[in-house]
C-alpha positions in Angstrom: 0.0 0.0 0.1 1.6 3.4 -0.9 0.5 6.9 0.4 2.1 10.1 0.3 2.4 12.5 3.2 4.2 16.1 3.5 7.2 16.5 5.4 8.1 19.5 7.8 9.2 21.7 4.6 5.7 20.7 2.7 7.4 18.4 0.2 5.4 15.2 -0.7 7.0 12.1 0.7 6.0 8.7 -0.5 5.4 6.0 2.2 5.2 2.4 1.4 3.4 0.0 3.9 4.0 -3.7 3.2 2.7 -6.9 5.1 5.3 -9.6 5.9 5.7 -12.7 7.8 4.5 -11.3 11.3 5.8 -7.9 10.6 4.5 -4.8 8.8 6.9 -2.7 7.1 7.1 1.2 6.6 9.3 2.9 4.6 9.7 6.5 4.0 11.3 7.7 0.6 12.1 10.9 2.1 15.8 10.7 1.4 17.9 8.9 -1.1 18.8 6.1 1.4 15.2 6.1 2.6 14.0 5.4 6.2 12.1 2.1 7.2 10.9 0.6 10.4 8.9 -2.7 11.0 6.7 -3.6 13.7 4.1 -6.4 14.6 0.7 -6.6 13.2 -0.5 -5.5 17.0 1.8 -2.4 17.0 0.7 -1.5 13.5 -3.1 -1.5 14.7 -2.1 0.6 17.6 -0.3 3.0 15.3 -3.2 3.1 13.0 -5.8 3.8 15.9 -3.5 6.5 17.3 -3.3 8.3 14.0 -7.0 8.0 13.8 -7.6 9.4 17.0 -5.3 12.4 16.5 -6.9 13.0 12.8 -10.4 12.9 14.6 -9.2 15.4 17.5 -7.1 17.5 14.7 -10.5 17.9 12.6 -12.5 18.9 15.8 -10.3 21.8 16.7 -9.8 22.9 13.1 -13.0 24.8 12.9 -16.3 24.8 14.6 -18.2 26.3 11.6 -17.9 25.5 8.0 -16.1 27.9 5.8 -16.6 28.9 2.0 -13.7 29.6 -0.2 -13.5 30.4 -3.9 -12.6 27.2 -5.9 -9.1 28.8 -6.8 -8.2 29.2 -3.0 -8.8 25.5 -2.1 -5.7 24.1 -0.7 -4.8 20.4 -0.2 -6.3 18.8 3.1 -9.3 21.1 2.9 -12.5 19.0 3.6 -15.7 19.6 1.7 -18.9 20.0 3.8 -21.5 17.3 3.1 -22.4 13.7 4.0 -19.4 12.1 2.6 -15.8 13.0 3.3 -14.0 14.5 0.3 -10.7 15.9 0.9 -8.6 18.2 -1.6 -5.8 16.3 -2.8 -4.4 18.9 -5.4 -5.7 22.1 -7.2 -4.5 23.5 -10.5 -5.8 26.8 -11.6 -5.5 27.9 -15.2 -7.2 31.3 -15.4 -10.8 31.1 -15.0 -11.1 27.3 -14.1 -9.8 25.3 -11.1 -9.2 21.6 -11.5 -9.8 20.1 -8.1 -8.6 16.5 -7.4 -10.8 15.2 -4.6 -10.1 11.9 -2.4 -12.9 10.1 -0.7 -12.6 8.5 2.6 -12.4 5.1 0.7 -9.4 6.4 -1.1 -10.9 6.9 -4.5 -9.8 9.9 -6.4 -11.5 12.2 -9.0 -11.0 15.7 -10.5 -13.5 18.2 -11.0 -13.5 21.6 -13.2 -15.0 24.6 -11.3 -15.2 28.2 -12.3 -12.3 29.8 -10.3 -14.8 32.1 -8.3 -17.3 29.1 -7.5 -18.0 29.0 -3.8 -17.2 25.8 -2.1 -18.3 25.1 1.4 -15.7 23.2 3.5 -16.6 21.3 6.7 -13.0 22.4 7.9 -9.9 24.0 6.6 -6.4 22.9 7.9 -4.6 25.5 9.6 -1.2 26.6 7.9 2.0 27.5 9.8 3.3 31.0 9.6 
């Protein structure tokens, strides 16, 4: 299983998670030599549960009220307001159109085009440093 996360400098870092014989491998490709760990399935479940709890807590404290932004102002990590969780994976603006790639809670991705000034209501918006 492969995902990407952002490092402290905002660079995308591929993370590869692989099952093994009584071990789960986690490899970060942040540097040329990589960085890897392995743990038992029990520890992997504990890590996943801790990450899920932290994500839920971060979402609760991010914003109490939905916020509406223009499509061209969307940022990676913004979550659309609605019944289903839809997170912005990327945004490409080309003048009057914003091409937004969404990712569902189930891991599906798709791209939608919006007028750059279309208003999008977000459940919450990730805070940025600085």
